[in-house]
C-alpha positions as CSV (number, residue, x, y, z in Angstrom):
1,M,-10.3,84.2,-68.7
2,R,-10.0,87.9,-67.7
3,V,-12.8,90.2,-69.0
4,G,-13.4,93.9,-68.4
5,L,-16.9,95.3,-68.4
6,D,-17.4,99.0,-69.3
7,L,-20.1,100.2,-66.9
8,T,-19.3,103.9,-67.2
9,G,-22.9,104.7,-68.2
10,L,-24.6,103.2,-65.2
11,W,-24.9,106.6,-63.5
12,R,-27.5,107.5,-66.2
13,R,-31.3,106.6,-66.1
14,K,-31.8,102.9,-66.3
15,T,-33.4,102.8,-69.7
16,G,-32.6,100.8,-72.8
17,I,-28.9,100.1,-73.2
18,F,-28.1,101.1,-69.6
19,R,-30.8,98.7,-68.3
20,Y,-29.1,96.0,-70.3
21,A,-25.6,96.9,-69.1
22,D,-26.7,96.8,-65.5
23,S,-28.7,93.5,-65.8
24,I,-26.2,91.5,-67.8
25,S,-23.3,92.5,-65.5
26,R,-25.3,91.3,-62.5
27,A,-26.2,88.1,-64.2
28,L,-22.6,87.4,-65.3
29,L,-21.3,88.0,-61.8
30,A,-24.0,85.7,-60.3
31,R,-22.6,82.8,-62.3
32,D,-19.5,80.7,-61.6
33,D,-17.9,80.4,-65.0
34,G,-14.3,80.8,-64.0
35,I,-14.1,84.3,-65.4
36,A,-12.3,87.1,-63.5
37,Y,-14.2,90.4,-64.1
38,T,-12.9,94.0,-63.9
39,L,-15.7,96.5,-63.8
40,F,-15.0,100.1,-65.0
41,Y,-17.1,102.9,-63.7
42,R,-17.2,106.6,-64.4
43,H,-14.7,108.9,-62.6
44,G,-16.4,110.8,-59.9
45,E,-19.4,108.4,-59.5
46,P,-19.8,105.8,-56.8
47,P,-18.8,102.3,-57.9
48,P,-21.6,99.9,-58.9
49,A,-22.9,97.8,-56.0
50,F,-23.2,94.0,-56.4
51,D,-24.3,92.8,-53.0
52,G,-24.2,89.1,-52.3
53,Q,-22.3,88.3,-55.5
54,R,-18.7,87.6,-56.3
55,R,-16.6,90.7,-55.7
56,P,-15.0,91.9,-59.0
57,R,-12.2,94.3,-59.4
58,L,-13.6,97.8,-59.6
59,L,-11.7,100.6,-61.4
60,P,-12.7,104.2,-62.1
61,T,-11.8,105.8,-65.5
62,P,-9.2,108.6,-65.2
63,W,-11.6,111.2,-66.7
64,R,-15.2,112.0,-66.1
65,Q,-15.9,112.6,-69.8
66,E,-17.2,109.2,-71.0
67,R,-16.5,109.4,-74.7
68,L,-13.0,110.7,-74.1
69,A,-12.3,107.8,-71.7
70,T,-13.8,105.3,-74.2
71,Q,-11.9,106.5,-77.2
72,L,-8.5,107.2,-75.6
73,W,-8.1,105.3,-72.3
74,F,-9.8,102.0,-72.9
75,P,-7.6,100.9,-75.8
76,L,-4.5,101.1,-73.5
77,A,-6.2,99.8,-70.4
78,R,-6.7,96.3,-71.6
79,R,-3.1,95.5,-72.1
80,R,-1.9,97.3,-69.0
81,L,-4.4,95.4,-66.9
82,G,-3.7,92.0,-68.5
83,L,-7.3,91.6,-69.7
84,D,-8.2,89.2,-72.5
85,A,-10.9,91.5,-73.7
86,I,-13.2,94.4,-72.6
87,H,-16.9,94.0,-73.2
88,Y,-18.7,97.2,-74.1
89,P,-22.4,96.5,-73.2
90,A,-23.8,100.0,-73.7
91,F,-21.8,102.3,-76.0
92,P,-19.8,100.9,-79.0
93,P,-16.1,100.1,-78.5
94,P,-13.4,102.8,-79.2
95,L,-12.5,103.4,-82.8
96,L,-8.8,103.1,-81.9
97,Q,-9.1,99.6,-80.5
98,R,-8.6,96.8,-82.9
99,R,-8.2,93.7,-80.7
100,G,-9.5,92.5,-77.4
101,M,-13.0,93.9,-77.6
102,I,-16.5,92.4,-77.2
103,A,-19.3,94.6,-78.5
104,S,-23.0,94.6,-77.8
105,I,-25.0,96.0,-80.7
106,H,-28.5,96.7,-79.6
107,D,-29.9,97.9,-82.9
108,L,-28.8,99.4,-86.3
109,T,-31.1,102.5,-86.2
110,A,-28.3,104.8,-87.4
111,L,-27.8,102.7,-90.5
112,R,-31.3,101.4,-91.2
113,Y,-33.4,104.5,-90.3
114,P,-31.0,107.4,-90.1
115,G,-33.8,109.9,-90.6
116,T,-35.2,109.0,-87.2
117,M,-32.0,110.2,-85.5
118,T,-30.5,113.6,-85.0
119,L,-27.5,114.6,-87.1
120,A,-25.2,114.3,-84.0
121,G,-26.6,110.9,-83.3
122,R,-26.0,109.7,-86.9
123,R,-22.4,111.0,-86.9
124,Y,-21.6,109.2,-83.7
125,W,-23.5,105.9,-84.0
126,G,-22.9,105.3,-87.7
127,P,-19.1,105.0,-87.7
128,T,-18.9,103.4,-84.2
129,L,-21.4,100.7,-85.1
130,R,-19.7,99.8,-88.3
131,H,-16.3,99.6,-86.5
132,A,-17.8,97.4,-83.7
133,A,-19.6,95.1,-86.2
134,R,-16.4,94.5,-88.3
135,V,-13.7,94.4,-85.7
136,A,-15.2,93.1,-82.3
137,S,-15.2,89.4,-81.6
138,P,-17.7,88.3,-80.5
139,V,-20.5,90.8,-81.5
140,L,-23.5,90.2,-79.2
141,V,-27.0,91.1,-80.6
142,P,-30.4,90.6,-78.9
143,S,-32.4,89.3,-81.8
144,L,-32.3,87.6,-85.2
145,S,-33.6,90.8,-86.7
146,T,-30.5,92.7,-85.3
147,Y,-28.3,89.8,-86.5
148,R,-29.5,90.3,-90.0
149,D,-29.1,94.0,-89.9
150,A,-25.6,93.8,-88.5
151,V,-24.5,91.5,-91.4
152,R,-26.4,93.4,-94.1
153,L,-25.9,97.0,-93.0
154,A,-22.7,97.0,-91.0
155,G,-20.6,94.3,-92.6
156,A,-20.4,92.0,-89.6
157,A,-19.1,88.5,-90.3
158,P,-21.8,86.0,-89.3
159,E,-19.3,83.7,-87.5
160,R,-18.4,86.6,-85.1
161,L,-22.1,87.2,-84.2
162,A,-24.0,85.7,-81.3
163,V,-27.7,86.1,-80.5
164,T,-28.2,86.7,-76.8
165,P,-31.9,87.6,-76.2
166,Y,-32.5,90.0,-73.3
167,A,-35.0,89.8,-70.5
168,A,-37.1,92.1,-68.3
169,D,-37.0,92.4,-64.6
170,P,-39.5,90.0,-62.9
171,G,-40.3,92.8,-60.5
172,F,-42.6,94.2,-63.1
173,G,-44.8,91.2,-62.3
174,V,-45.3,92.1,-58.7
175,R,-48.5,94.2,-58.4
176,P,-47.9,97.2,-56.1
177,P,-50.0,97.6,-53.0
178,E,-53.3,99.4,-53.6
179,P,-52.3,102.6,-51.8
180,V,-49.3,102.9,-54.1
181,L,-51.5,102.3,-57.2
182,Q,-54.0,104.9,-56.0
183,A,-51.2,107.4,-55.3
184,V,-49.9,107.0,-58.9
185,R,-53.5,107.4,-60.2
186,R,-54.0,110.6,-58.3
187,R,-50.6,112.1,-59.2
188,W,-51.5,112.1,-62.9
189,A,-55.3,112.3,-62.5
190,L,-55.7,109.0,-64.4
191,P,-59.1,107.6,-65.2
192,D,-60.1,104.0,-64.3
193,R,-59.2,102.8,-67.8
194,F,-56.5,104.2,-70.1
195,I,-54.0,103.3,-72.9
196,L,-50.4,103.3,-71.8
197,A,-47.4,104.0,-74.1
198,V,-43.8,104.0,-73.0
199,G,-41.1,105.7,-75.0
200,T,-39.5,109.0,-76.0
201,L,-41.3,111.3,-78.3
202,E,-39.0,110.7,-81.3
203,P,-39.6,109.5,-84.9
204,R,-38.4,105.9,-84.3
205,K,-41.0,105.3,-81.5
206,N,-43.7,106.2,-84.1
207,L,-46.0,107.8,-81.6
208,G,-47.5,109.8,-84.4
209,T,-49.3,106.7,-85.7
210,L,-50.6,106.0,-82.2
211,F,-51.9,109.6,-81.9
212,A,-53.7,109.2,-85.2
213,A,-55.2,105.9,-84.0
214,L,-56.3,107.6,-80.7
215,E,-58.0,110.4,-82.7
216,R,-60.1,107.7,-84.5
217,L,-60.9,105.9,-81.2
218,R,-62.0,109.1,-79.5
219,R,-64.5,109.8,-82.4
220,T,-66.1,106.4,-82.1
221,M,-65.9,105.3,-78.4
222,S,-67.8,106.5,-75.4
223,P,-66.4,107.5,-73.1
224,P,-63.3,108.4,-75.3
225,P,-60.1,106.7,-74.1
226,M,-57.1,108.6,-72.7
227,L,-53.5,107.9,-73.7
228,V,-50.8,108.1,-71.1
229,V,-47.2,108.4,-72.4
230,A,-44.4,107.7,-70.0
231,G,-41.1,108.9,-71.2
232,R,-39.0,112.0,-72.2
233,E,-40.3,114.5,-74.7
234,G,-37.3,114.1,-77.0
235,W,-37.8,115.4,-80.5
236,G,-40.1,114.7,-83.4
237,D,-41.5,115.8,-86.7
238,V,-43.9,118.7,-87.2
239,M,-47.0,116.6,-88.1
240,T,-46.6,114.5,-84.9
241,T,-46.3,117.6,-82.8
242,K,-49.4,119.1,-84.4
243,R,-51.3,115.9,-83.9
244,L,-50.3,115.8,-80.2
245,R,-51.4,119.4,-79.7
246,S,-54.8,118.7,-81.4
247,L,-55.5,116.0,-78.9
248,G,-55.1,118.3,-75.9
249,G,-56.1,116.6,-72.6
250,A,-56.6,113.3,-74.3
251,V,-52.9,112.6,-74.0
252,R,-51.1,112.8,-70.7
253,F,-47.3,113.0,-70.5
254,T,-45.8,111.8,-67.3
255,G,-42.2,112.6,-68.4
256,H,-39.6,110.1,-67.3
257,V,-40.8,108.0,-64.4
258,G,-38.9,105.9,-61.9
259,E,-39.2,102.1,-62.0
260,A,-41.7,101.9,-59.1
261,D,-44.1,104.3,-60.8
262,L,-43.6,102.6,-64.2
263,V,-44.5,99.2,-62.6
264,A,-47.7,100.8,-61.2
265,L,-48.6,102.3,-64.6
266,Y,-48.3,98.9,-66.3
267,H,-50.6,97.4,-63.7
268,L,-53.2,100.2,-63.9
269,A,-53.3,100.3,-67.7
270,T,-56.1,98.7,-69.7
271,V,-54.0,98.3,-72.9
272,F,-50.3,98.8,-73.5
273,A,-49.6,100.2,-77.0
274,Y,-46.1,99.9,-78.4
275,P,-46.2,101.4,-82.0
276,S,-42.4,101.4,-82.6
277,L,-41.1,101.5,-86.1
278,Y,-37.9,99.7,-85.3
279,E,-36.4,98.0,-82.2
280,G,-33.4,95.8,-81.6
281,F,-35.3,94.0,-78.9
282,G,-38.1,95.9,-77.1
283,F,-38.0,95.7,-73.3
284,P,-41.4,97.3,-72.7
285,I,-43.2,94.4,-74.4
286,L,-41.8,92.0,-71.8
287,E,-42.4,94.4,-69.0
288,A,-46.1,94.6,-69.9
289,F,-46.3,90.8,-70.2
290,W,-44.9,90.6,-66.6
291,A,-47.5,93.1,-65.4
292,N,-50.3,91.1,-67.1
293,C,-51.2,94.0,-69.3
294,P,-52.5,93.2,-72.8
295,V,-50.3,94.5,-75.6
296,V,-50.8,96.0,-79.1
297,S,-47.5,96.4,-81.0
298,T,-46.2,96.1,-84.6
299,T,-44.9,93.6,-87.1
300,S,-41.6,95.5,-87.5
301,S,-38.0,94.4,-86.8
302,S,-37.5,92.3,-83.7
303,I,-40.9,92.9,-82.1
304,P,-42.5,89.6,-83.4
305,E,-39.6,87.6,-82.0
306,V,-40.2,89.0,-78.5
307,A,-44.0,89.2,-78.6
308,G,-44.7,85.9,-80.2
309,D,-48.4,85.0,-79.7
310,G,-48.7,87.2,-76.7
311,A,-49.8,90.4,-78.5
312,L,-51.8,91.8,-81.3
313,L,-49.4,93.0,-84.0
314,V,-50.2,95.4,-86.8
315,D,-48.4,97.3,-89.5
316,P,-46.6,100.2,-87.8
317,R,-47.8,102.7,-90.4
318,D,-51.4,101.6,-90.4
319,E,-53.4,103.8,-88.0
320,H,-56.7,102.1,-88.9
321,A,-55.3,98.7,-87.9
322,M,-53.7,100.1,-84.7
323,A,-57.0,101.7,-83.7
324,A,-58.9,98.5,-84.4
325,A,-56.5,96.3,-82.4
326,I,-56.7,98.7,-79.4
327,H,-60.5,98.8,-79.6
328,E,-60.6,95.0,-79.7
329,L,-58.5,94.6,-76.6
330,W,-60.4,97.4,-74.8
331,T,-63.8,95.7,-75.4
332,D,-63.0,92.0,-75.5
333,Q,-62.1,90.8,-72.0
334,A,-61.7,87.2,-73.1
335,L,-59.2,88.1,-75.7
336,A,-57.3,90.3,-73.3
337,V,-57.1,87.4,-70.7
338,R,-56.0,85.0,-73.4
339,L,-53.2,87.3,-74.6
340,C,-52.1,88.0,-71.0
341,A,-51.7,84.2,-70.4
342,A,-49.7,83.9,-73.6
343,G,-47.5,86.9,-72.6
344,A,-46.8,85.4,-69.2
345,A,-45.6,82.2,-71.0
346,R,-43.3,84.3,-73.2
347,T,-41.6,85.8,-70.1
348,R,-40.3,82.4,-69.1
349,Q,-38.4,82.2,-72.4
350,F,-36.4,85.4,-71.7
351,T,-34.3,85.4,-68.5
352,W,-31.1,87.2,-67.7
353,D,-29.5,83.9,-66.6
354,R,-30.1,82.5,-70.1
355,C,-28.7,85.7,-71.6
356,A,-25.6,85.4,-69.4
357,A,-25.1,81.8,-70.3
358,L,-25.2,82.6,-74.0
359,T,-22.9,85.6,-73.5
360,V,-20.3,83.4,-71.7
361,A,-20.5,80.8,-74.5
362,A,-19.9,83.6,-77.0
363,Y,-17.0,84.9,-74.9
364,R,-15.3,81.5,-75.0
365,Q,-15.9,81.1,-78.7
366,G,-14.7,84.5,-79.6
367,I,-11.8,85.0,-77.2
368,E,-9.3,83.2,-79.4
369,G,-9.9,85.7,-82.1
370,I,-9.5,88.7,-79.9
371,A,-6.7,87.8,-77.4
372,P,-3.2,89.1,-78.3
């Protein structure tokens, strides 16, 4: 079997879909499944490095503009290169391609919660997700929640879908040396105890509910807790922005941080809060589990599938319940320890090797439907 992997987005920050693209490609190349891989990377960028693994064929796209290459070049490249299929692990497949494509659909935000995206985002993701769901074979999704959404919202045929749960890097479980931790603490003037949130300030991440919960906690707790948000500022609604401004120094934005600093923040935090309204999977929950940081999250979408019994889960719109859950973990050390142990057990159920094995099985099942 000859499969191409579209890795043209790996020059970007390793968040979300690009973290998946990097991790699944490495896991696939580490296996001996008799598959010959061709890796496509962005024109003008260095090729991805896969030291110590089987050497795939590496090819740059002819143009630096990713979406142009995706829509116009990839549909022709498969046949010219003699590939059975091209797997698109980050961005959806090209609209002009009808056969020989494998799609990873991470979530259906554009179709389920379009109001949480920009107009440009809706116009791009809506049509491309529907095309991927209806034409690609197989269609890979990270959770049963996303599976159901792909069928209900995008018209995917159930027999074309395969659930391939993602994983988090075990490196998040390695506690950094004390000098590194203290350097991170000094850099952002962090107190001994704080609440950590990871995500972009945008409607889907639902940080407004967390800000409201923090307001409640700061009125009732002494000393009042600080919230640290690691991620890009993004965009949001007026009420969320007003709430953020009213909290002043109670919220500290680090901006986007590198992985080493993110690991340190997880290990320094007292509680990790993940208030997201909708997730196709939810990497940060597993990252916090690896770092032995107790988690408060929500009952929405795929989050219960990932968190299991390792976190306190509340309604994403209920600021009272979110505040109560954070307060409980902040003050009940026995509960925090118990949840951390359950979270550690959850990490063993999510590995990239398992994800790769399920992916290859889906390749083999779907290849007959996509080969010319």
